[in-house]
Backbone of each chain as ProteinMPNN parsed JSONL, in Angstrom:
{"seq_chain_A": "XXXXXXXXXXXXXXXXXXXXXXXXXXXXXXXXXXXXXXXXXXXXXXXXXXXXXXXXXXXXXXXXXXXXXXXXXXXXXXXXXXXXXXXXXXXXXXXXXXXXXXXXXXXXXX", "coords_chain_A": {"N_chain_A": [[0.846, -1.194, 0.0], [0.416, 2.284, -0.625], [1.262, 5.316, 0.94], [0.925, 8.681, 2.044], [2.162, 11.126, 4.174], [1.519, 14.139, 5.703], [2.481, 15.947, 8.222], [1.785, 18.411, 9.323], [-1.003, 20.471, 9.642], [-1.297, 23.167, 9.461], [0.93, 25.756, 8.757], [2.539, 28.515, 9.836], [4.406, 31.274, 8.912], [6.659, 34.072, 9.006], [6.942, 36.66, 6.575], [9.746, 36.456, 4.483], [11.018, 34.616, 6.043], [12.452, 31.284, 6.316], [10.941, 28.4, 4.756], [9.641, 25.177, 5.348], [7.916, 22.506, 4.294], [6.695, 19.518, 5.376], [6.867, 16.159, 4.185], [6.278, 12.779, 4.232], [6.588, 9.461, 3.018], [5.241, 6.212, 2.186], [6.111, 3.455, 0.485], [6.761, 0.616, -1.438], [8.232, 0.315, -3.765], [9.829, 2.147, -6.398], [9.017, 5.323, -6.166], [7.255, 8.094, -7.723], [7.371, 11.42, -6.823], [5.447, 14.294, -5.995], [4.655, 17.77, -5.647], [1.722, 19.493, -5.185], [-0.166, 22.51, -5.512], [-2.636, 24.676, -4.209], [-3.97, 27.653, -4.691], [-5.907, 30.322, -3.24], [-9.221, 30.13, -4.277], [-8.537, 28.977, -6.671], [-7.779, 26.283, -8.946], [-6.411, 23.051, -8.205], [-2.979, 22.58, -8.818], [0.054, 21.494, -10.39], [3.088, 21.922, -8.667], [5.816, 21.11, -8.422], [7.857, 18.29, -9.445], [9.709, 15.432, -8.46], [11.422, 14.225, -10.295], [12.094, 16.153, -12.057], [13.794, 17.865, -10.84], [13.957, 20.632, -10.448], [13.685, 24.156, -9.651], [10.834, 25.824, -8.672], [9.18, 28.818, -8.539], [10.912, 29.489, -6.546], [10.825, 27.363, -4.836], [12.053, 24.213, -3.766], [12.507, 20.648, -3.741], [13.745, 17.736, -2.384], [14.146, 14.326, -2.963], [14.464, 11.983, -0.516], [15.39, 8.929, -0.165], [16.271, 7.296, 1.857], [15.198, 8.336, 4.207], [12.641, 8.315, 3.431], [11.354, 10.704, 2.541], [10.101, 13.833, 1.266], [10.469, 16.695, 1.418], [9.317, 20.046, 1.118], [10.863, 23.069, 0.304], [11.718, 26.507, 0.858], [13.777, 29.297, 0.779], [13.123, 31.975, 1.472], [10.155, 33.121, 2.429], [7.272, 34.374, 0.716], [4.437, 36.581, 0.577], [2.63, 35.796, -1.381], [2.944, 33.109, -1.449], [1.204, 31.914, 0.235], [-1.045, 29.342, 0.624], [-2.68, 26.141, -0.026], [-0.864, 23.189, 0.261], [-0.128, 20.146, -1.233], [1.308, 17.027, -0.927], [2.147, 14.384, -3.099], [2.099, 11.004, -4.278], [3.099, 8.795, -6.796], [2.898, 5.546, -7.95], [5.629, 3.796, -9.355], [6.784, 2.435, -12.53], [4.901, 2.733, -14.516], [2.346, 2.525, -13.482], [-0.369, 4.432, -12.702], [-1.596, 5.305, -10.364], [-2.299, 7.748, -8.025], [-1.557, 8.949, -4.868], [-2.585, 11.193, -2.447], [-1.453, 13.413, 0.13], [-2.797, 14.807, 3.206], [-2.561, 17.488, 3.125], [-1.089, 20.736, 3.72], [-1.634, 23.835, 5.078], [-0.18, 26.75, 4.195], [0.633, 29.726, 5.678], [1.631, 32.9, 5.182], [2.828, 35.46, 6.987], [2.581, 38.934, 6.84]], "CA_chain_A": [[0.0, 0.0, 0.0], [1.167, 3.521, -0.641], [0.706, 6.296, 1.862], [1.629, 9.965, 2.127], [1.875, 11.777, 5.434], [1.906, 15.53, 5.903], [2.168, 16.035, 9.654], [1.308, 19.739, 9.735], [-2.172, 20.982, 8.937], [-1.109, 24.603, 9.271], [2.267, 26.27, 9.017], [2.562, 29.979, 9.748], [5.755, 31.844, 8.94], [6.712, 35.469, 8.632], [7.522, 36.982, 5.271], [11.191, 36.473, 4.509], [11.536, 33.487, 6.824], [12.506, 30.034, 5.536], [9.767, 27.53, 4.813], [9.817, 23.755, 5.069], [6.684, 21.725, 4.416], [7.16, 18.14, 5.491], [6.144, 15.075, 3.52], [6.878, 11.451, 4.325], [5.8, 8.53, 2.224], [5.427, 4.782, 2.358], [5.925, 2.765, -0.805], [7.776, -0.442, -1.504], [9.024, 0.389, -4.985], [10.439, 3.45, -6.712], [7.887, 6.218, -6.418], [7.418, 9.457, -8.214], [6.804, 12.334, -5.836], [5.0, 15.571, -6.524], [3.993, 18.759, -4.8], [0.666, 20.262, -5.825], [-0.521, 23.689, -4.742], [-3.955, 25.256, -4.505], [-4.131, 29.023, -4.215], [-7.296, 30.646, -2.93], [-10.171, 30.24, -5.384], [-7.98, 28.429, -7.899], [-7.772, 24.829, -8.979], [-5.19, 22.357, -7.834], [-2.027, 22.568, -9.934], [1.364, 20.959, -10.067], [4.146, 22.872, -8.345], [7.028, 20.502, -8.936], [7.971, 16.842, -9.342], [11.09, 15.166, -8.063], [12.281, 13.821, -11.398], [12.496, 17.343, -12.802], [14.907, 18.443, -10.089], [14.036, 22.059, -10.747], [13.129, 25.067, -8.662], [9.672, 26.541, -9.173], [8.794, 29.912, -7.64], [11.848, 29.491, -5.434], [10.662, 26.147, -4.06], [12.769, 23.002, -4.156], [12.199, 19.475, -2.936], [14.67, 16.634, -2.65], [13.681, 13.01, -2.555], [15.391, 11.283, 0.369], [14.857, 7.572, -0.097], [16.626, 6.705, 3.143], [14.236, 8.812, 5.189], [11.332, 8.309, 2.727], [10.793, 12.038, 2.686], [10.124, 14.709, 0.092], [10.092, 17.966, 2.021], [9.306, 21.217, 0.226], [11.595, 24.131, 0.983], [11.946, 27.795, 0.204], [14.608, 30.044, 1.732], [12.516, 33.234, 1.906], [8.731, 33.075, 2.116], [6.605, 35.574, 0.223], [3.013, 36.558, 0.89], [1.896, 35.079, -2.428], [3.113, 31.664, -1.255], [0.112, 31.424, 1.073], [-1.864, 28.41, -0.163], [-2.681, 24.753, 0.447], [0.143, 22.405, -0.427], [-0.369, 18.713, -1.133], [2.338, 16.116, -1.401], [1.49, 13.25, -3.755], [2.985, 9.903, -4.676], [2.625, 7.927, -7.873], [3.658, 4.313, -8.048], [6.434, 3.762, -10.552], [6.558, 1.345, -13.456], [3.777, 2.965, -15.419], [1.063, 2.515, -12.785], [-0.629, 5.847, -12.551], [-2.367, 5.659, -9.18], [-1.689, 8.829, -7.262], [-2.052, 9.092, -3.499], [-2.316, 12.523, -1.928], [-1.466, 13.66, 1.555], [-3.944, 15.576, 3.675], [-2.345, 18.892, 2.827], [-0.624, 21.703, 4.723], [-1.943, 25.223, 4.734], [0.912, 27.68, 4.48], [0.179, 31.103, 5.896], [2.785, 33.788, 5.285], [2.399, 36.661, 7.714], [3.342, 40.089, 6.34]], "C_chain_A": [[0.882, 1.245, 0.0], [0.464, 4.55, 0.223], [1.571, 7.536, 1.867], [1.195, 10.664, 3.408], [2.405, 13.2, 5.435], [1.516, 15.869, 7.333], [1.568, 17.361, 10.098], [0.079, 20.132, 8.934], [-1.993, 22.446, 8.581], [0.326, 24.967, 9.626], [2.245, 27.778, 8.794], [3.997, 30.468, 9.867], [5.66, 33.319, 8.591], [7.349, 35.628, 7.253], [9.034, 37.09, 5.404], [11.823, 35.338, 5.285], [11.61, 32.242, 5.947], [11.264, 29.183, 5.774], [10.196, 26.09, 4.559], [8.501, 23.04, 5.339], [7.078, 20.252, 4.352], [6.229, 17.161, 4.773], [6.931, 13.788, 3.7], [5.984, 10.467, 3.589], [6.132, 7.087, 2.592], [5.105, 4.117, 1.035], [7.059, 1.79, -0.985], [8.668, -0.352, -2.724], [9.702, 1.727, -5.154], [9.332, 4.43, -7.069], [8.275, 7.463, -7.191], [6.712, 10.365, -7.217], [6.53, 13.688, -6.462], [4.594, 16.491, -5.364], [2.98, 19.495, -5.669], [0.304, 21.421, -4.904], [-1.906, 24.165, -5.176], [-4.041, 26.624, -3.864], [-5.622, 29.293, -4.02], [-8.115, 30.842, -4.198], [-9.599, 29.77, -6.722], [-7.986, 26.907, -7.828], [-6.409, 24.283, -8.583], [-4.249, 22.296, -9.038], [-0.68, 22.049, -9.462], [2.344, 22.082, -9.759], [5.48, 22.322, -8.852], [6.987, 18.987, -8.719], [9.437, 16.484, -9.18], [11.983, 14.834, -9.247], [12.76, 15.021, -12.212], [13.699, 18.024, -12.159], [15.067, 19.935, -10.392], [13.425, 22.859, -9.607], [11.997, 25.852, -9.314], [9.251, 27.571, -8.132], [9.665, 29.925, -6.388], [11.765, 28.27, -4.545], [11.514, 25.018, -4.634], [12.32, 21.861, -3.254], [13.147, 18.364, -3.35], [14.105, 15.337, -2.131], [14.771, 12.337, -1.735], [14.841, 9.881, 0.586], [15.166, 6.909, 1.246], [15.624, 7.082, 4.227], [12.805, 8.79, 4.643], [10.629, 9.649, 2.912], [10.941, 12.816, 1.39], [9.666, 16.085, 0.572], [10.236, 19.105, 1.021], [9.935, 22.394, 0.968], [11.663, 25.39, 0.134], [12.705, 28.665, 1.197], [13.947, 31.308, 2.283], [11.052, 33.254, 1.486], [8.213, 34.435, 1.654], [5.111, 35.443, 0.481], [2.228, 35.738, -0.138], [2.093, 33.562, -2.351], [1.995, 31.074, -0.392], [-0.851, 30.594, 0.231], [-1.924, 27.08, 0.571], [-1.681, 23.98, -0.394], [-0.11, 20.919, -0.163], [0.824, 17.953, -1.704], [1.632, 14.902, -2.005], [2.53, 12.247, -4.232], [2.317, 9.107, -5.779], [3.508, 6.702, -7.937], [4.414, 4.267, -9.353], [6.053, 2.619, -11.469], [5.334, 1.51, -14.315], [2.427, 2.946, -14.743], [0.764, 3.928, -12.328], [-1.418, 6.219, -11.303], [-1.618, 6.697, -8.38], [-2.358, 8.904, -5.899], [-1.621, 10.45, -2.971], [-2.247, 12.503, -0.404], [-2.654, 14.532, 1.918], [-3.76, 17.074, 3.496], [-1.853, 19.699, 4.019], [-0.975, 23.099, 4.231], [-0.776, 26.1, 5.162], [0.356, 29.095, 4.567], [1.416, 31.968, 6.092], [2.298, 35.116, 5.857], [3.242, 37.859, 7.26], [4.184, 40.754, 7.438]], "O_chain_A": [[1.974, 1.24, 0.569], [-0.764, 4.643, 0.236], [2.79, 7.462, 1.716], [0.002, 10.777, 3.689], [3.59, 13.436, 5.198], [0.335, 16.058, 7.622], [0.912, 17.428, 11.137], [0.104, 20.132, 7.704], [-2.467, 22.912, 7.545], [0.86, 24.545, 10.652], [1.965, 28.25, 7.692], [4.711, 30.118, 10.807], [4.699, 33.76, 7.961], [8.183, 34.825, 6.837], [9.541, 37.734, 6.322], [13.031, 35.119, 5.197], [10.907, 32.153, 4.94], [10.634, 29.237, 6.83], [11.006, 25.816, 3.673], [8.035, 22.981, 6.477], [7.711, 19.803, 3.396], [5.008, 17.311, 4.758], [8.112, 13.719, 3.359], [4.765, 10.63, 3.548], [7.152, 6.794, 3.216], [3.985, 4.2, 0.531], [8.211, 2.12, -0.705], [9.77, -0.9, -2.714], [10.101, 2.364, -4.179], [8.774, 4.366, -8.164], [9.446, 7.828, -7.296], [5.579, 10.095, -6.818], [7.265, 14.162, -7.329], [4.246, 16.042, -4.272], [3.308, 20.039, -6.723], [0.446, 21.333, -3.684], [-2.286, 24.067, -6.342], [-4.169, 26.745, -2.646], [-6.476, 28.59, -4.56], [-7.747, 31.621, -5.077], [-10.117, 30.124, -7.781], [-8.179, 26.327, -6.76], [-5.398, 24.983, -8.63], [-4.681, 21.994, -10.15], [-0.329, 22.154, -8.287], [2.425, 23.069, -10.49], [6.184, 22.983, -9.614], [6.196, 18.476, -7.926], [10.309, 17.171, -9.712], [13.178, 15.127, -9.217], [13.724, 14.914, -12.97], [14.507, 18.666, -12.829], [16.181, 20.427, -10.568], [12.749, 22.322, -8.729], [12.173, 26.464, -10.367], [8.997, 27.228, -6.978], [9.218, 30.319, -5.311], [12.542, 28.139, -3.599], [11.666, 24.897, -5.849], [11.82, 22.08, -2.15], [13.321, 18.094, -4.538], [13.641, 15.258, -0.993], [15.886, 12.147, -2.222], [13.949, 9.668, 1.407], [14.406, 6.06, 1.712], [15.251, 6.255, 5.059], [11.87, 9.204, 5.329], [9.488, 9.724, 3.367], [11.779, 12.509, 0.542], [8.605, 16.571, 0.179], [11.149, 19.123, 0.196], [9.585, 22.679, 2.113], [11.665, 25.355, -1.097], [12.303, 28.757, 2.357], [14.182, 31.675, 3.434], [10.751, 33.389, 0.3], [8.646, 35.486, 2.126], [4.583, 34.336, 0.591], [1.263, 35.061, 0.217], [1.471, 32.818, -3.11], [1.864, 29.853, -0.304], [-1.404, 31.081, -0.755], [-1.319, 26.901, 1.628], [-1.659, 24.106, -1.618], [-0.283, 20.498, 0.98], [1.277, 18.214, -2.818], [0.622, 14.446, -1.469], [3.67, 12.593, -4.542], [1.13, 8.786, -5.709], [4.734, 6.813, -7.974], [3.871, 4.671, -10.382], [5.087, 1.906, -11.2], [4.779, 0.523, -14.799], [1.434, 3.319, -15.367], [1.574, 4.546, -11.636], [-1.872, 7.358, -11.194], [-0.432, 6.536, -8.093], [-3.585, 8.919, -5.798], [-0.446, 10.813, -3.039], [-2.892, 11.689, 0.257], [-3.423, 14.946, 1.05], [-4.699, 17.845, 3.695], [-2.158, 19.388, 5.17], [-0.647, 23.482, 3.108], [-0.435, 26.176, 6.343], [-0.301, 29.585, 3.649], [2.16, 31.788, 7.055], [1.458, 35.794, 5.266], [4.471, 37.803, 7.291], [4.877, 41.736, 7.174]]}, "seq_chain_B": "XXXXXXXXXXXXXXXXXXXXXXXXXXXXXXXXXXXXXXXXXXXXXXXXXXXXXXXXXXXXXXXXXXXXXXXXXXXXXXXXXXXXXXXXXXXXXXXXXXXXXXXXXXXXXXXX", "coords_chain_B": {"N_chain_B": [[-6.578, 27.577, -24.17], [-9.116, 25.78, -22.459], [-8.713, 24.081, -20.377], [-9.38, 21.466, -17.979], [-12.771, 20.824, -17.81], [-15.539, 21.056, -15.678], [-18.847, 20.294, -14.679], [-21.93, 20.373, -12.779], [-20.771, 23.366, -11.043], [-21.585, 23.661, -8.446], [-23.78, 21.827, -6.339], [-26.769, 21.114, -4.729], [-28.541, 18.775, -3.023], [-31.205, 16.676, -1.786], [-30.944, 13.97, 0.552], [-30.957, 10.625, -0.664], [-31.629, 11.296, -3.209], [-30.717, 11.224, -6.724], [-27.605, 12.131, -8.358], [-25.481, 13.672, -10.768], [-22.277, 14.162, -12.202], [-20.27, 15.919, -14.524], [-17.471, 15.71, -16.725], [-15.09, 17.155, -18.824], [-12.186, 16.394, -20.282], [-8.817, 17.624, -20.962], [-8.029, 18.034, -24.349], [-6.739, 15.251, -26.028], [-5.721, 14.025, -23.798], [-5.366, 10.936, -22.468], [-5.749, 9.68, -20.086], [-7.956, 9.735, -17.371], [-9.162, 10.901, -14.276], [-11.243, 10.531, -11.422], [-11.72, 12.13, -8.401], [-12.492, 12.315, -4.903], [-12.822, 14.826, -2.542], [-12.83, 15.367, 0.736], [-13.683, 17.689, 3.346], [-10.876, 19.288, 4.618], [-9.163, 17.295, 3.896], [-6.964, 15.49, 1.62], [-7.237, 14.936, -1.952], [-8.959, 11.935, -2.831], [-8.64, 9.052, -4.704], [-11.197, 7.902, -6.82], [-11.804, 6.619, -9.253], [-10.032, 5.583, -12.148], [-9.471, 6.136, -15.557], [-8.195, 4.739, -18.519], [-8.209, 5.818, -21.581], [-11.247, 4.589, -22.705], [-11.478, 2.662, -20.83], [-11.976, 1.538, -17.551], [-9.491, 1.324, -15.352], [-8.749, 1.292, -12.715], [-10.793, 1.002, -10.231], [-11.04, 0.476, -7.624], [-11.528, 1.933, -5.337], [-14.021, 2.925, -5.612], [-17.263, 3.243, -4.423], [-19.272, 0.873, -5.2], [-21.894, 0.223, -4.804], [-23.478, 2.438, -4.883], [-22.274, 4.325, -6.48], [-21.426, 5.127, -9.818], [-19.698, 5.211, -12.943], [-18.816, 6.448, -16.17], [-17.117, 6.546, -19.31], [-17.586, 7.371, -22.175], [-16.518, 6.763, -25.464], [-14.01, 7.472, -24.767], [-13.524, 10.107, -24.027], [-15.279, 12.512, -22.749], [-16.522, 12.246, -19.379], [-18.771, 10.843, -16.964], [-19.835, 10.918, -13.638], [-21.83, 9.28, -11.338], [-24.1, 9.313, -8.586], [-26.27, 7.352, -6.797], [-28.532, 6.119, -4.562], [-27.93, 9.388, -3.13], [-26.119, 10.0, -0.1], [-25.807, 11.517, 3.155], [-23.135, 11.553, 3.872], [-21.849, 11.799, 1.476], [-21.346, 14.356, 0.835], [-19.046, 16.548, -0.45], [-16.162, 17.701, -2.319], [-15.952, 16.992, -5.686], [-13.53, 16.039, -7.829], [-12.169, 16.212, -11.078], [-9.567, 15.038, -13.109], [-7.04, 15.11, -15.643], [-4.561, 13.548, -17.747], [-1.702, 13.184, -19.886], [-0.192, 10.324, -20.709], [2.56, 9.823, -18.64], [2.663, 12.304, -17.557], [2.132, 15.423, -15.753], [-0.81, 15.801, -13.708], [-3.753, 17.46, -14.652], [-6.089, 19.453, -13.162], [-9.634, 19.883, -12.821], [-12.012, 22.471, -11.847], [-13.657, 21.392, -9.954], [-16.628, 19.981, -8.406], [-18.782, 21.044, -6.018], [-20.549, 19.233, -3.799], [-23.431, 19.193, -1.856], [-25.253, 17.42, 0.403], [-28.359, 17.263, 1.813]], "CA_chain_B": [[-7.158, 26.265, -23.848], [-9.959, 25.939, -21.281], [-8.346, 23.174, -19.31], [-10.395, 20.477, -17.635], [-14.043, 21.48, -17.529], [-16.473, 20.272, -14.884], [-20.13, 20.909, -14.359], [-22.022, 21.77, -12.366], [-19.776, 23.766, -10.046], [-22.2, 23.452, -7.135], [-25.021, 21.057, -6.398], [-27.369, 20.829, -3.433], [-29.631, 17.815, -3.191], [-31.629, 15.982, -0.566], [-30.475, 12.587, 0.595], [-31.695, 9.619, -1.428], [-31.786, 11.739, -4.588], [-29.57, 10.954, -7.586], [-26.854, 13.303, -8.822], [-24.479, 13.328, -11.778], [-21.244, 15.162, -12.47], [-19.722, 15.756, -15.868], [-16.098, 16.172, -16.877], [-14.499, 17.176, -20.159], [-10.741, 16.532, -20.064], [-8.039, 18.329, -21.969], [-7.954, 17.281, -25.602], [-5.541, 14.434, -26.181], [-5.358, 13.352, -22.554], [-6.014, 9.638, -22.49], [-6.023, 9.221, -18.725], [-8.895, 10.597, -16.653], [-9.339, 10.515, -12.883], [-12.219, 11.159, -10.544], [-11.329, 12.146, -6.998], [-13.368, 12.937, -3.928], [-12.053, 15.53, -1.532], [-13.599, 15.77, 1.905], [-13.175, 18.894, 3.991], [-9.674, 19.094, 5.41], [-8.434, 16.119, 3.422], [-6.478, 15.534, 0.259], [-8.077, 14.191, -2.904], [-8.911, 10.471, -2.779], [-9.006, 8.522, -6.006], [-12.382, 7.051, -6.941], [-11.698, 5.791, -10.448], [-9.105, 6.051, -13.182], [-9.717, 5.615, -16.894], [-7.236, 4.819, -19.623], [-9.169, 5.906, -22.693], [-12.603, 4.315, -22.212], [-11.429, 1.536, -19.907], [-11.755, 1.816, -16.139], [-8.389, 0.442, -14.976], [-8.63, 1.261, -11.263], [-12.014, 1.481, -9.576], [-11.068, -0.228, -6.351], [-12.01, 2.826, -4.288], [-15.351, 3.412, -5.964], [-18.343, 2.52, -3.728], [-20.048, 0.455, -6.361], [-23.311, 0.045, -4.52], [-24.222, 3.668, -5.183], [-21.528, 5.15, -7.424], [-21.111, 4.561, -11.122], [-19.012, 6.156, -13.819], [-18.629, 6.001, -17.536], [-16.331, 7.427, -20.162], [-17.914, 6.941, -23.523], [-15.635, 7.206, -26.545], [-12.702, 7.837, -24.228], [-13.331, 11.561, -23.904], [-16.005, 13.011, -21.587], [-16.868, 11.248, -18.371], [-19.841, 11.166, -16.029], [-19.838, 10.209, -12.361], [-23.183, 9.33, -10.803], [-24.38, 8.773, -7.261], [-27.693, 7.067, -6.663], [-28.974, 7.405, -4.033], [-26.918, 10.116, -2.362], [-26.193, 9.968, 1.358], [-25.255, 12.719, 3.783], [-21.677, 11.445, 3.867], [-21.3, 12.025, 0.138], [-21.036, 15.774, 0.69], [-17.613, 16.683, -0.685], [-15.828, 18.249, -3.634], [-15.602, 15.934, -6.627], [-12.549, 16.577, -8.756], [-11.785, 15.455, -12.267], [-8.23, 15.399, -13.582], [-6.627, 14.343, -16.816], [-3.135, 13.588, -18.018], [-1.236, 12.47, -21.075], [0.863, 9.387, -20.348], [3.074, 9.957, -17.275], [2.861, 13.713, -17.27], [1.416, 15.936, -14.597], [-2.264, 15.801, -13.776], [-4.405, 18.761, -14.734], [-7.345, 19.335, -12.43], [-10.743, 20.778, -13.046], [-12.343, 23.307, -10.691], [-14.388, 20.618, -8.97], [-18.053, 20.17, -8.14], [-19.049, 20.957, -4.57], [-21.839, 18.593, -3.55], [-23.989, 19.252, -0.506], [-26.414, 16.543, 0.556], [-29.071, 17.702, 3.028]], "C_chain_B": [[-7.906, 26.356, -22.522], [-9.493, 25.093, -20.117], [-9.45, 22.161, -19.088], [-11.66, 21.218, -17.21], [-14.93, 20.532, -16.724], [-17.771, 21.046, -14.721], [-21.018, 19.896, -13.647], [-20.909, 22.123, -11.385], [-20.29, 23.525, -8.626], [-23.494, 22.669, -7.33], [-25.492, 20.789, -4.974], [-28.551, 19.914, -3.68], [-30.026, 17.257, -1.832], [-31.137, 14.543, -0.624], [-31.486, 11.688, -0.111], [-31.97, 10.057, -2.868], [-30.568, 11.346, -5.41], [-28.881, 12.259, -7.983], [-25.806, 12.821, -9.816], [-23.537, 14.501, -11.989], [-20.634, 14.86, -13.83], [-18.318, 16.349, -15.938], [-15.681, 16.09, -18.347], [-12.996, 17.396, -19.999], [-10.075, 17.368, -21.151], [-7.89, 17.434, -23.195], [-6.632, 16.524, -25.707], [-5.095, 13.72, -24.927], [-6.114, 12.03, -22.461], [-6.389, 9.136, -21.103], [-6.908, 10.236, -18.003], [-9.118, 10.018, -15.263], [-10.555, 11.232, -12.299], [-11.719, 11.009, -9.11], [-12.482, 12.704, -6.167], [-12.483, 13.584, -2.869], [-12.987, 15.981, -0.417], [-12.923, 16.966, 2.565], [-11.954, 18.57, 4.853], [-8.828, 17.903, 5.009], [-7.87, 16.359, 2.029], [-7.417, 14.781, -0.663], [-7.876, 12.682, -2.756], [-9.43, 9.926, -4.103], [-10.258, 7.66, -5.918], [-12.226, 6.087, -8.107], [-10.735, 6.439, -11.424], [-9.425, 5.352, -14.483], [-8.463, 5.762, -17.757], [-8.081, 4.701, -20.885], [-10.555, 5.564, -22.142], [-12.636, 3.205, -21.172], [-11.145, 1.996, -18.479], [-10.696, 0.841, -15.627], [-8.159, 0.386, -13.476], [-9.895, 1.859, -10.674], [-12.158, 0.856, -8.199], [-11.612, 0.622, -5.207], [-13.41, 3.361, -4.564], [-16.411, 2.595, -5.229], [-19.402, 2.075, -4.738], [-21.532, 0.231, -6.071], [-24.121, 1.284, -4.892], [-23.545, 4.558, -6.217], [-21.343, 4.389, -8.739], [-20.454, 5.638, -11.972], [-18.927, 5.562, -15.21], [-17.803, 7.033, -18.291], [-16.519, 6.938, -21.596], [-16.954, 7.564, -24.527], [-14.299, 7.727, -26.025], [-12.46, 9.315, -24.11], [-14.016, 12.031, -22.626], [-16.318, 11.872, -20.622], [-17.979, 11.778, -17.474], [-19.699, 10.302, -14.791], [-21.221, 10.385, -11.751], [-23.234, 8.744, -9.397], [-25.887, 8.569, -7.168], [-27.909, 5.894, -5.715], [-27.878, 8.086, -3.212], [-27.187, 9.999, -0.868], [-25.52, 11.224, 1.908], [-23.721, 12.725, 3.704], [-21.038, 11.654, 2.51], [-20.975, 13.504, -0.099], [-19.53, 15.951, 0.634], [-17.422, 17.465, -1.977], [-15.373, 17.095, -4.516], [-14.743, 16.546, -7.727], [-12.321, 15.633, -9.921], [-10.402, 15.946, -12.678], [-7.91, 14.572, -14.813], [-5.128, 14.505, -17.03], [-2.835, 12.847, -19.311], [-0.057, 11.611, -20.644], [1.31, 9.629, -18.912], [3.344, 11.407, -16.914], [2.043, 14.147, -16.069], [-0.086, 15.851, -14.814], [-2.759, 17.241, -13.824], [-5.805, 18.605, -14.127], [-8.396, 20.319, -12.925], [-11.046, 21.569, -11.786], [-13.11, 22.565, -9.605], [-15.872, 20.939, -8.933], [-18.257, 20.003, -6.64], [-20.454, 20.434, -4.365], [-22.216, 18.734, -2.08], [-25.245, 18.402, -0.475], [-27.092, 16.898, 1.886], [-30.102, 16.664, 3.491]], "O_chain_B": [[-7.399, 26.94, -21.564], [-9.853, 25.371, -18.973], [-10.349, 22.018, -19.916], [-11.623, 22.114, -16.366], [-15.053, 19.352, -17.053], [-17.786, 22.274, -14.639], [-20.886, 18.694, -13.874], [-20.177, 21.237, -10.945], [-19.514, 23.22, -7.72], [-24.197, 22.82, -8.329], [-24.736, 20.31, -4.129], [-29.452, 20.239, -4.452], [-29.278, 17.355, -0.859], [-30.942, 13.976, -1.699], [-32.686, 11.959, -0.143], [-32.489, 9.273, -3.662], [-29.489, 11.151, -4.851], [-29.478, 13.335, -7.95], [-25.308, 11.7, -9.715], [-23.938, 15.664, -11.96], [-20.5, 13.703, -14.23], [-18.019, 17.356, -15.296], [-15.898, 15.079, -19.015], [-12.578, 18.488, -19.614], [-10.709, 17.761, -22.13], [-7.655, 16.231, -23.079], [-5.557, 17.087, -25.501], [-4.184, 12.894, -24.977], [-7.343, 12.008, -22.387], [-7.25, 8.267, -20.963], [-6.642, 11.437, -18.024], [-9.247, 8.806, -15.092], [-10.848, 12.378, -12.638], [-11.348, 9.921, -8.668], [-13.324, 13.456, -6.658], [-11.534, 12.98, -2.369], [-13.824, 16.864, -0.606], [-11.735, 17.215, 2.36], [-12.001, 17.685, 5.708], [-7.881, 17.544, 5.709], [-8.251, 17.31, 1.346], [-8.301, 14.062, -0.197], [-6.752, 12.214, -2.578], [-10.513, 10.289, -4.561], [-10.368, 6.795, -5.048], [-12.48, 4.89, -7.974], [-10.635, 7.662, -11.516], [-9.626, 4.138, -14.521], [-7.774, 6.782, -17.718], [-8.596, 3.632, -21.212], [-10.998, 6.204, -21.187], [-13.707, 2.845, -20.683], [-10.2, 2.744, -18.23], [-10.977, -0.349, -15.482], [-7.437, -0.492, -13.004], [-10.049, 3.079, -10.623], [-13.264, 0.726, -7.675], [-12.105, 0.083, -4.216], [-13.918, 4.18, -3.798], [-16.46, 1.376, -5.389], [-20.312, 2.832, -5.075], [-22.331, 0.067, -6.994], [-25.314, 1.187, -5.181], [-24.182, 5.454, -6.772], [-21.132, 3.176, -8.755], [-20.641, 6.832, -11.737], [-18.961, 4.345, -15.397], [-17.791, 8.218, -17.96], [-15.702, 6.192, -22.134], [-16.624, 8.747, -24.441], [-13.544, 8.354, -26.768], [-11.309, 9.752, -24.094], [-13.43, 11.968, -21.545], [-16.369, 10.702, -21.002], [-18.111, 12.982, -17.254], [-19.469, 9.097, -14.886], [-21.727, 11.503, -11.657], [-22.508, 7.805, -9.068], [-26.672, 9.482, -7.424], [-27.506, 4.775, -6.032], [-27.001, 7.417, -2.666], [-28.335, 9.91, -0.433], [-24.764, 11.899, 1.209], [-23.1, 13.768, 3.497], [-19.812, 11.684, 2.4], [-20.391, 13.854, -1.124], [-18.816, 15.554, 1.556], [-18.387, 17.841, -2.642], [-14.506, 16.313, -4.127], [-15.173, 17.443, -8.453], [-12.288, 14.413, -9.76], [-10.112, 17.139, -12.598], [-8.439, 13.477, -15.001], [-4.512, 15.462, -16.562], [-3.608, 12.003, -19.764], [0.98, 12.145, -20.249], [0.458, 9.634, -18.023], [4.173, 11.691, -16.05], [1.35, 13.342, -15.448], [-0.569, 15.832, -15.946], [-2.247, 18.118, -13.127], [-6.586, 17.743, -14.531], [-8.09, 21.422, -13.379], [-10.403, 21.36, -10.757], [-13.207, 23.038, -8.472], [-16.314, 22.005, -9.362], [-17.944, 18.959, -6.068], [-21.432, 21.098, -4.708], [-21.426, 18.434, -1.185], [-26.185, 18.636, -1.234], [-26.469, 16.838, 2.946], [-30.784, 16.877, 4.494]]}, "name": "protein", "num_of_chains": 2, "seq": "XXXXXXXXXXXXXXXXXXXXXXXXXXXXXXXXXXXXXXXXXXXXXXXXXXXXXXXXXXXXXXXXXXXXXXXXXXXXXXXXXXXXXXXXXXXXXXXXXXXXXXXXXXXXXXXXXXXXXXXXXXXXXXXXXXXXXXXXXXXXXXXXXXXXXXXXXXXXXXXXXXXXXXXXXXXXXXXXXXXXXXXXXXXXXXXXXXXXXXXXXXXXXXXXXXXXXXXXXXXXXX"}
């Protein structure tokens, strides 16, 4: 079974402070990990995926297979980063089932 | 491009009534997903289609839920009869092969 855990329902940080949204997963094979974001009154959209190894809007995430984690980080939070963030896992090998975490609401305080 | 289209956006029904949701995926996307998202939770997969074939419906409550994807394009998700616990946001998403999923705006269902 595959599972995604986001331990924080709400994370409040001040503008300019570093951000780390935690994500841990459980999967026996080689997963693909994603971060999706939902801004207020907008639809869910992909923020980044681990295989791309790129930085989007200043966010990065590194897959740590030893710790089965895929934490999302940004060195300096901005007010426009306030949103719901969902970590998601897709089983590898062509199987497209995606399991989402419960989400973390990021609140950036001006 | 309009993206994934869902209708209706909101629906309020009484329990035991039927309800249907419609989804039009992005053109060329062969994979279509229906998710249910309860308040304070992440999306939970109900069913996944590869073209017109339902390849993963293990999470679909088949006693009251049904879905179809005729001609491998549009899809309809139906609940009959609805129960109070079915109140949630129903999301449709589509993707091409192993690319990212594109989500629709969702249908917020309230069962009274």
